[in-house]
matplotlib code that plots the C-alpha trace (Angstrom):
import matplotlib.pyplot as plt

x = [27.2, 30.2, 31.1, 32.9, 31.2, 32.6, 31.0, 30.0, 28.6, 25.2, 25.6, 25.6, 26.0, 26.3, 26.4, 25.9, 23.4, 23.8, 21.6, 23.5, 23.9, 25.2, 29.4, 31.4, 32.7, 29.5, 29.8, 32.4, 29.8, 31.9, 31.9, 27.6, 26.3, 29.3, 27.8, 24.5, 24.7, 26.5, 24.2, 21.5, 21.3, 19.4, 20.2, 16.6, 16.9, 15.9, 19.1, 17.8, 14.4, 15.0, 13.2, 13.2, 11.9, 11.8, 13.4, 11.9, 13.7, 13.3, 15.5, 19.2, 21.6, 22.8, 18.9, 17.8, 21.0, 20.1, 16.2, 16.9, 19.5, 16.9, 14.2, 16.1, 17.5, 14.1, 12.2, 14.7, 17.6, 16.0, 14.3, 16.9, 17.6, 21.1, 20.8, 23.0, 21.6, 22.4, 21.1, 21.1, 20.5, 21.7, 20.6, 18.8, 17.0, 15.3, 14.2, 14.4, 16.5, 15.5, 17.2, 18.4, 17.9, 19.3, 17.6, 18.7, 16.3, 17.3, 17.0, 20.4, 20.4, 22.1, 25.4, 25.3, 24.7, 22.3, 18.9, 16.2, 13.7, 11.1, 10.4, 8.2, 5.5, 3.5, -0.3, -2.4, -5.4, -8.2, -6.6, -2.8, -1.5, 0.7, -1.3, 0.1, 0.1, -0.1, 0.6, 3.6, 4.9, 5.5, 3.7, 1.8, 3.5, 3.2, 5.8, 5.5, 7.5, 9.9, 9.3, 6.7, 9.4, 7.7, 3.7, 2.1, 1.0, 4.5, 4.9, 1.8, 2.8, 6.5, 4.9, 2.6, 5.5, 7.5, 4.8, 4.3, 8.1, 8.2, 5.7, 6.2, 9.8, 9.0, 6.4, 9.5, 11.1, 7.3, 7.8, 3.8, 4.2, 2.7, 2.8, 0.8, 1.8, -0.7, -0.9, -1.7, -4.3, -6.1, -6.1, -8.0, -5.7, -4.9, -1.3, 1.8, 4.8, 7.9, 10.1, 13.2, 16.0, 15.7, 17.1, 19.6, 21.1, 21.5, 23.4, 25.6, 26.5, 27.2, 30.1, 30.8, 30.6, 27.9, 28.5, 26.7, 28.2, 24.9, 23.0, 20.0, 18.3, 19.3, 18.4, 15.3, 14.7, 16.0, 13.5, 10.8, 11.3, 11.9, 8.3, 6.8, 4.6, 3.2, 2.3, -0.6, -0.1, -1.5, 1.0, 3.9, 2.7, 3.4, 6.6, 7.7, 6.5, 8.6, 11.8, 10.8, 10.3, 11.0, 14.3, 16.7, 19.1, 20.2, 19.4, 22.7, 24.5, 25.7, 23.3, 26.3, 27.4, 24.3, 24.1, 20.6, 21.5, 21.8, 17.9, 16.6, 18.0, 16.2, 13.1, 13.3, 13.5, 10.7, 8.3, 8.7, 7.1, 4.5, 1.9, 3.1, 1.1, 3.4, 6.2, 5.4, 4.5, 7.3, 9.8, 8.2, 9.6, 13.0, 13.3, 12.0, 15.1, 17.4, 16.8, 16.8, 20.3, 21.9, 21.2, 24.1, 21.9, 20.1, 17.0, 15.5, 16.7, 14.3, 11.6, 9.0, 6.0, 3.5, 0.0, -2.5, -5.8, -8.5, -11.1, -13.2, -17.3, -19.1, -22.1, -25.7, -26.6, -29.4, -27.2, -25.3, -27.9, -30.2, -26.5, -26.5, -30.0, -30.7, -27.1, -24.9, -22.8, -26.7, -26.3, -22.5, -22.9, -25.8, -23.7, -20.9, -23.2, -25.9, -23.7, -20.5, -18.5, -15.6, -14.5, -13.0, -15.9, -18.5, -17.1, -16.0, -19.4, -21.1, -24.4, -24.1, -23.4, -26.9, -29.5, -32.4, -34.7, -32.9, -32.0, -29.0, -25.1, -22.2, -19.1, -16.3, -14.5, -12.5, -10.5, -6.9, -3.9, -0.7, 2.6, 0.4, -2.1, -5.6, -6.6, -9.4, -9.1, -11.3, -11.1, -11.7, -9.2, -9.1, -10.5, -12.4, -14.0, -16.1, -19.1, -23.3, -25.3, -29.3, -30.0, -32.3, -35.6, -34.4, -30.9, -31.9, -34.7, -31.7, -29.6, -32.2, -33.3, -29.6, -29.6, -27.0, -25.6, -24.6, -24.0, -20.5, -21.2, -19.8, -23.0, -20.8, -19.3, -17.1, -13.2, -11.7, -10.4, -13.8, -15.8, -13.4, -13.2, -16.4, -17.7, -15.3, -16.1, -19.6, -19.7, -17.2, -19.4, -21.7, -19.5, -18.7, -14.9, -15.5, -13.6, -15.6, -13.8, -15.5, -18.8, -17.8, -17.0, -20.8, -22.3, -20.6, -21.5, -25.0, -25.1, -23.4, -26.3, -28.7, -27.3, -26.1, -24.2, -20.5, -20.1, -22.9, -21.3, -18.0, -19.4, -21.2, -19.1, -16.0, -14.2, -15.1, -12.1, -13.7, -13.7, -15.8, -18.2, -18.6, -19.0, -21.8, -23.5, -23.6, -24.8, -27.5, -29.0, -30.6, -33.9, -31.6, -30.1, -32.9, -34.0, -31.0, -30.6, -34.6, -33.4, -30.7, -33.1, -35.9, -33.9, -32.3, -35.5, -37.0, -34.3, -35.2, -38.9, -39.1, -36.7, -39.0, -42.3, -40.0, -39.8, -43.2]
y = [-1.0, -1.0, -4.5, -3.6, -5.4, -5.3, -5.7, -2.7, -2.2, -4.0, -6.7, -9.9, -12.5, -12.2, -14.8, -16.3, -19.2, -20.8, -23.5, -26.7, -25.8, -22.1, -21.4, -21.7, -18.4, -17.0, -17.8, -14.5, -12.2, -8.9, -12.2, -12.6, -8.8, -8.1, -10.9, -9.9, -6.1, -7.9, -10.1, -7.2, -5.1, -2.7, 0.5, 0.4, -3.5, -4.8, -6.2, -8.1, -8.4, -7.6, -9.7, -8.0, -10.4, -9.6, -11.8, -12.3, -11.0, -14.2, -16.1, -16.1, -14.5, -18.0, -19.2, -16.1, -17.2, -21.4, -20.2, -17.8, -19.9, -23.0, -20.6, -19.3, -22.8, -24.0, -21.2, -19.4, -21.4, -24.9, -23.1, -21.5, -18.2, -17.2, -15.5, -12.8, -13.1, -10.2, -9.9, -7.0, -6.1, -2.5, -2.6, -5.1, -3.1, -1.6, -5.1, -4.9, -7.7, -8.6, -10.0, -8.9, -10.9, -9.9, -12.6, -12.9, -12.0, -14.9, -18.2, -20.1, -22.8, -26.5, -25.3, -22.9, -19.6, -16.8, -18.0, -15.7, -13.8, -13.8, -15.2, -14.4, -16.7, -16.6, -15.7, -18.7, -18.8, -21.1, -24.0, -23.4, -20.9, -18.2, -14.7, -12.2, -8.4, -6.6, -3.2, -4.5, -6.8, -9.5, -12.2, -11.6, -12.5, -11.8, -12.1, -14.8, -15.1, -17.6, -17.9, -16.6, -15.0, -11.1, -12.4, -11.0, -14.3, -15.4, -12.7, -13.4, -17.3, -16.1, -14.1, -16.8, -19.2, -17.3, -17.3, -21.2, -21.5, -19.2, -19.9, -23.8, -22.9, -21.2, -23.5, -26.3, -24.3, -23.7, -19.9, -19.6, -16.0, -16.5, -14.1, -13.2, -12.5, -10.2, -6.7, -4.9, -3.4, -7.0, -8.0, -5.1, -4.0, -0.4, -0.7, 0.7, -1.6, -1.7, 0.5, -1.6, -0.2, 0.1, -2.1, 1.1, 1.3, -2.7, -2.4, 0.3, -0.9, -4.6, -2.6, -0.7, 2.3, 5.2, 5.5, 3.6, 3.3, 3.7, 6.4, 8.3, 6.2, 3.2, 4.1, 4.7, 1.5, -0.3, 1.7, 1.1, -2.4, -3.1, -1.5, -3.4, -5.8, -2.9, -0.5, 0.1, -1.3, 2.5, 4.0, 1.5, 2.8, 6.2, 6.0, 4.3, 6.9, 9.5, 7.0, 6.9, 10.5, 12.9, 15.0, 13.3, 16.1, 14.4, 10.6, 9.4, 11.4, 9.3, 9.4, 10.5, 12.9, 14.7, 18.3, 20.6, 23.1, 20.5, 18.7, 22.7, 23.0, 20.2, 21.1, 24.3, 22.3, 20.3, 23.5, 24.6, 21.6, 20.3, 21.4, 22.4, 19.4, 16.8, 17.9, 18.1, 14.1, 13.8, 15.2, 13.7, 10.6, 11.4, 13.0, 9.8, 8.1, 10.4, 9.9, 6.2, 6.4, 9.5, 10.7, 13.4, 15.4, 18.8, 19.7, 21.9, 24.9, 23.1, 25.3, 23.9, 25.4, 26.8, 25.0, 28.0, 26.9, 27.1, 28.3, 26.1, 27.0, 23.6, 23.5, 22.5, 19.0, 20.2, 21.2, 18.4, 15.7, 17.5, 17.9, 13.8, 12.4, 10.1, 9.3, 6.3, 8.1, 8.7, 5.7, 6.0, 10.0, 9.2, 7.1, 9.5, 12.4, 10.7, 7.9, 9.2, 6.5, 6.8, 6.4, 3.0, 2.3, 3.2, 0.8, -2.0, -2.8, -6.3, -7.1, -9.5, -6.8, -5.6, -7.1, -7.2, -8.2, -4.9, -3.0, -2.4, -2.4, -3.8, -1.5, -3.7, -3.8, -1.0, -0.7, 0.7, 1.2, -0.4, -0.7, -3.6, -1.7, -1.6, -4.3, -5.1, -5.3, -7.0, -4.6, -0.6, 2.2, 1.6, -0.6, 2.1, 2.8, -0.6, 0.0, -0.6, 2.1, 1.8, 2.6, 5.1, 3.2, 5.2, 4.2, 0.5, 0.5, 1.7, -0.8, -3.5, -2.9, -3.5, -6.7, -8.7, -12.6, -13.2, -11.3, -11.5, -8.6, -4.8, -2.6, 0.1, -1.7, 1.0, 1.7, 4.2, 6.2, 6.2, 7.0, 9.8, 11.5, 11.3, 12.4, 15.7, 16.1, 16.3, 18.9, 21.1, 21.0, 22.8, 25.2, 23.6, 22.5, 19.5, 16.3, 12.9, 13.2, 16.6, 14.6, 13.4, 17.4, 17.9, 15.2, 16.4, 20.3, 18.7, 16.7, 20.2, 22.1, 19.7, 19.4, 16.0, 15.1, 14.5, 10.7, 9.9, 11.9, 10.5, 6.9, 7.4, 8.2, 6.1, 8.5, 7.4, 7.8, 5.3, 2.1, 0.3, 3.1, 2.9, -1.0, -1.2, 2.0, 0.1, -3.4, -1.9, 0.6, 2.7, 5.0, 7.5, 6.6, 5.6, 9.2, 11.1, 8.7, 9.8, 13.0, 12.6, 11.2, 13.2, 16.3, 14.4, 12.9, 16.2, 17.3, 14.4, 15.1, 18.4, 17.6, 15.0, 17.4, 20.1, 17.5, 16.5]
z = [-1.7, 0.4, 2.5, 5.1, 7.8, 11.3, 14.8, 16.9, 20.3, 20.5, 17.8, 19.9, 16.7, 13.3, 10.4, 7.0, 6.3, 2.5, 0.9, -0.7, -3.8, -3.1, -3.9, -0.3, -0.9, 0.1, 3.7, 3.0, 3.7, 1.2, -1.3, -1.0, -1.7, -4.4, -5.8, -5.4, -6.9, -9.6, -11.2, -11.4, -14.4, -13.3, -10.4, -9.3, -8.9, -5.7, -3.9, -0.8, 1.4, 4.9, 8.0, 11.5, 14.5, 18.3, 20.7, 23.8, 26.5, 28.7, 26.7, 27.3, 24.5, 23.4, 23.5, 21.4, 18.7, 18.7, 17.9, 15.6, 13.3, 13.0, 12.1, 9.5, 8.1, 8.2, 6.8, 4.4, 3.8, 3.2, 0.4, -1.7, 0.0, 1.2, 4.7, 6.4, 10.1, 12.5, 16.2, 18.0, 21.9, 22.1, 26.0, 27.7, 30.5, 27.0, 26.2, 22.4, 21.4, 17.8, 14.9, 10.9, 8.2, 5.0, 2.5, -1.2, -4.0, -6.7, -6.5, -6.7, -9.9, -9.2, -10.9, -7.8, -10.6, -9.8, -10.7, -12.5, -10.8, -13.1, -16.3, -19.5, -20.7, -24.0, -23.7, -25.3, -27.3, -26.5, -29.2, -27.2, -29.9, -29.2, -29.9, -32.3, -31.2, -34.5, -32.9, -31.0, -34.0, -31.3, -30.0, -26.4, -23.0, -19.4, -16.7, -14.1, -10.6, -10.4, -6.3, -4.5, -2.6, -2.5, -2.2, 0.7, 1.0, 1.5, 4.1, 6.3, 5.8, 7.6, 10.4, 11.1, 10.9, 13.4, 15.9, 15.6, 16.0, 18.8, 20.8, 21.2, 21.9, 25.0, 25.5, 25.6, 28.6, 30.8, 29.6, 29.7, 27.3, 23.8, 20.9, 18.0, 14.4, 13.5, 14.5, 17.5, 15.1, 13.8, 17.3, 18.3, 20.7, 21.4, 21.9, 20.2, 18.5, 20.0, 17.4, 16.3, 14.0, 10.4, 7.3, 6.9, 10.7, 10.6, 7.7, 9.1, 12.5, 10.6, 9.0, 12.0, 10.7, 9.8, 5.8, 3.6, -0.4, -2.3, -4.3, -3.2, -6.2, -4.7, -0.8, -2.1, -3.8, -0.7, 1.8, -0.4, -0.5, 3.2, 3.1, 0.5, 3.1, 5.4, 3.1, 0.6, -3.1, -4.2, -1.6, -2.8, -6.6, -5.3, -4.0, -7.1, -9.3, -7.2, -7.2, -11.6, -12.3, -9.4, -8.5, -10.9, -10.6, -7.7, -7.4, -8.7, -5.5, -2.9, 0.0, 2.5, 0.3, -0.5, 0.8, 1.7, -1.1, -3.7, -2.5, -2.4, -5.9, -7.0, -5.0, -7.2, -10.5, -9.4, -8.7, -11.6, -13.6, -10.5, -8.2, -4.5, -3.4, -5.4, -4.5, -1.1, -1.2, -3.1, -0.5, 2.2, 1.0, 0.4, 3.6, 5.0, 3.4, 4.3, 7.8, 7.4, 5.7, 6.7, 10.1, 10.3, 7.6, 8.8, 6.6, 8.8, 5.7, 3.6, 1.9, 0.1, -2.3, -0.4, -1.2, -2.5, -1.5, -4.3, -3.7, -5.9, -5.9, -6.6, -8.3, -6.7, -6.8, -8.6, -11.3, -11.6, -11.4, -14.7, -16.3, -15.6, -15.5, -18.6, -19.6, -18.7, -16.1, -13.4, -11.3, -10.7, -10.4, -7.6, -5.6, -5.9, -4.8, -2.7, -0.9, -0.8, -2.4, -3.6, -7.7, -6.3, -4.9, -7.6, -10.1, -7.8, -6.6, -7.5, -7.8, -4.9, -2.7, -2.6, -0.1, -2.3, 1.1, 3.4, 0.1, 1.6, 0.0, 1.5, 0.5, 0.7, -2.2, -4.3, -7.8, -7.2, -9.7, -8.9, -10.6, -12.5, -13.4, -12.3, -10.2, -7.5, -4.2, -1.3, 0.7, 0.3, 0.6, 4.6, 7.2, 8.2, 4.9, 4.9, 5.6, 5.2, 3.4, 2.7, -0.5, -1.8, -3.5, -7.0, -6.6, -5.5, -8.9, -11.2, -10.3, -10.2, -13.6, -14.9, -17.2, -15.5, -15.7, -11.9, -8.5, -9.9, -12.6, -12.0, -11.5, -13.0, -16.3, -16.9, -15.9, -13.5, -16.3, -18.5, -15.3, -15.0, -18.2, -18.9, -16.2, -16.3, -20.0, -19.9, -16.8, -19.4, -21.6, -19.8, -18.4, -15.0, -13.4, -11.6, -10.9, -10.2, -6.6, -5.9, -6.0, -2.4, -1.5, -3.0, -0.1, 2.4, 2.1, 1.7, 5.1, 6.6, 5.3, 6.6, 10.2, 9.7, 13.0, 12.4, 13.6, 11.2, 8.0, 8.5, 8.9, 5.8, 3.6, 5.6, 7.3, 10.7, 13.3, 15.7, 14.8, 17.4, 17.2, 13.5, 14.1, 16.6, 14.7, 11.5, 12.7, 15.1, 12.0, 14.7, 14.8, 14.6, 11.8, 9.9, 10.7, 8.8, 6.0, 5.3, 5.8, 3.6, 1.3, 1.5, -0.1, -2.8, -3.3, -3.6, -6.2, -8.4, -8.4, -9.2, -12.0, -13.4, -13.2, -14.8, -17.5, -17.7]

ax = plt.figure().add_subplot(projection="3d")
ax.plot(x, y, z, "-o")
ax.set_aspect("equal")
plt.show()
């Protein structure tokens, strides 16, 4: 990283705030960030965290500076972070004054040296003894973060603290406007937020030039880290996979030196090993990174491999049911093919999610893949995916027949990988190429065949685009919905009944 920070038009204030035990030379911006970079061993290390706050236009420039200084000192610096503040006011008429705060990731020890981001702790048995792993020939251990600065909970706490601090500041000046730390979506407002500069634009503006000495890998890492609190964990995981495994031929090139021909060559190399869809998704991230760090590059000449639509003929539900009937995966297959549950939703269902009085299931939990492995997350793939479904009697009876100790037990006690592979192998054994996700496609085709209205089909599968409509629709369980449920259940029940009669 280059640290030639100078003022440029629009930057009205910049300063460095340090905790008491930080070396005095860190008050110099170059010394601080050179020290930050020097202590990191990995080229993909997260060097800094950026916080961006919008400042009220009702305040004067000096009041905005004082407000930002006080908040940063109290919230971050007093907790042990070094803070690099840059207040940007591109045009008062645009009403877009805001502050960018770059924060250090490591705590500073009492002697002024950098502390560790994380430490390892041994896993102990019930007697307090270390557990030996014979395969790895070492004692089992796990990583523990030394601070909570990188947690989602802490980010939410900071957002609320800023809202409270700002509202109090405005109230003292008899300004009636207030702010809410929640997003417009969480507030139920159909409003687009004001767009501010990104982390790279801030750094370049502080430098007073449109250049930045950083490799594409470093730029991509900073881009990912700057969005860590707003993206889904699965998206972060996918981005990190791109950073680690894709476009290796260009990752060490300076972000300002990259040329379209190098990018095209990297894409051509990837096309020999990966699908067009994989390359398209990876390039989408790369393109976003380059737009942030190198606005002069023209990517119009880039050509991606064409995605060829696969003509995949799905088997009938009758064929699938006759194959899985009586097996350990019959229930999860029915949940996906009959009720259109995703695989993460299937294995995330608890017994407490089933209402014995109404026979309804609350779909409100999913199992996702993150950088730390599989994780049970309260909440589905999207907010719109959380829904209630009325269980057909056949499925409800299957669930109630499963022995369990508490409502916290999982209904389908299989891992994501186990369920996926067992289904795929079983279908392949009968000459059918089909993934577990294809069961949702099968469900969609059946609803289309039955003439189910689009709004209900989308709500049933968690695809609804109208959150308010879906919310009302789910709570009322109207007579129209019951008729549709009955029609769908009648189709599936008929096939199951025919199968039972054929077996008798």
